[in-house]
C-alpha positions in Angstrom: 12.1 -20.7 6.5 13.3 -17.4 7.9 10.9 -14.6 8.7 11.9 -11.0 9.3 10.1 -7.8 10.0 10.5 -4.8 7.7 10.0 -1.3 9.0 10.8 2.3 8.0 10.2 5.8 9.3 9.4 6.8 5.7 6.0 5.2 6.0 3.4 5.5 8.8 3.9 3.5 11.9 1.5 0.6 12.4 -1.7 1.7 14.1 -2.3 -1.7 15.5 -0.6 -5.0 16.4 1.0 -5.6 13.0 4.2 -4.9 11.1 4.6 -2.6 8.1 5.9 -5.7 6.2 7.2 -9.2 6.8 9.7 -11.0 4.6 9.4 -14.8 4.4 12.0 -16.2 2.1 11.8 -14.2 -1.2 8.3 -13.0 -0.5 7.5 -9.7 1.2 4.0 -9.1 2.5 3.3 -5.4 2.8 0.5 -4.5 5.2 -2.3 -2.3 4.1 -1.5 1.4 3.8 -4.1 4.1 4.2 -3.3 7.8 3.3 -1.4 8.7 6.5 1.3 11.2 6.2 4.4 9.5 7.8 5.7 12.8 9.1 2.6 13.8 11.0 0.6 10.6 11.3 -2.4 12.6 10.0 -4.8 11.4 7.4 -4.4 13.0 4.0 -7.7 14.5 3.0 -9.0 16.1 -0.2 -9.3 14.5 -3.7 -9.0 10.8 -4.0 -6.0 11.3 -6.3 -4.0 12.8 -3.4 -5.1 10.1 -1.0 -4.2 7.3 -3.5 -0.8 8.9 -4.2 0.0 9.0 -0.4 -1.0 5.3 -0.1 1.2 4.3 -3.0 4.1 6.5 -1.7 3.8 4.7 1.6 3.9 1.3 -0.1 6.9 2.4 -2.1 8.7 3.4 1.1 8.0 0.0 2.7 9.1 -1.8 -0.4 12.4 0.2 -0.4 13.0 -0.8 3.2 12.8 -4.4 2.0 15.4 -3.6 -0.7 12.7 -3.9 -3.3 10.5 -1.8 -5.5 6.9 -1.9 -6.6 8.1 -3.6 -9.8 8.5 -6.7 -7.6 4.7 -6.7 -6.9 2.9 -9.9 -7.8 -0.4 -9.1 -6.0 -2.2 -5.9 -5.0 -5.4 -5.5 -3.1 -7.3 -2.2 -3.2 -10.1 -1.4 -0.7 -12.4 1.5 -1.6 -15.2 3.0 0.4 -16.7 4.3 -2.9 -16.3 2.2 -6.0 -17.0 5.4 -8.0 -13.3 6.1 -7.4 -12.3 2.9 -9.2 -11.1 4.6 -12.5 -9.3 7.4 -10.6 -7.4 5.0 -8.4 -6.5 3.0 -11.5 -5.1 6.1 -13.1 -3.0 6.9 -10.1 -1.8 3.2 -9.9 -0.3 3.5 -13.3 2.0 6.2 -12.0 3.5 3.6 -9.6 3.3 0.3 -11.4 4.2 -0.6 -15.0 3.4 -3.5 -17.3 3.3 -6.4 -16.8 1.0 -5.3 -13.9 0.6 -7.4 -10.8 -2.5 -9.5 -10.2 -5.1 -7.3 -8.4 -8.5 -7.3 -6.8 -10.5 -4.2 -5.8 -13.0 -4.5 -3.0 -15.8 -2.1 -2.0 -16.0 -1.8 1.8 -18.2 0.1 4.2 -15.4 1.8 6.0 -11.6 1.8 6.6 -9.4 2.7 9.6 -9.4 6.4 10.6 -12.1 7.2 8.0 -9.8 6.6 5.0 -11.3 6.3 1.5 -8.7 3.9 0.2 -6.4 1.2 1.5 -3.9 -0.9 -0.5 -1.8 -3.9 0.4 0.7 -5.7 -1.7 2.8 -8.8 -2.0 6.3 -8.6 -3.5 8.5 -11.5 -4.7 12.2 -10.5 -4.8 14.0 -13.7 -5.7 
């Protein structure tokens, strides 16, 4: 099986020893995205809606670099530091995904890198 790294300047650079995404066959594994502005590398602050939109925009950019879209998503994982934001992030997610929605899990966590309130990763199948 071939494995290739996916990267794009349209999403934030990795902040650790990982790739933005890796393709293995017809499956693309998108690393978790936090609300970093790819142009500045700074964390988007403010309402959770703005943070979630930045996260999904980052995921969309990485998917595009893999010649895919978020319509190819089969699995999404959302990490929230405040599960009180669950409904708001759900609403934002519907701006980026359409039915049939991918499988998903949402996990409440104590903290995320750089003090982010939300992180999302995704698995795409393109075949």
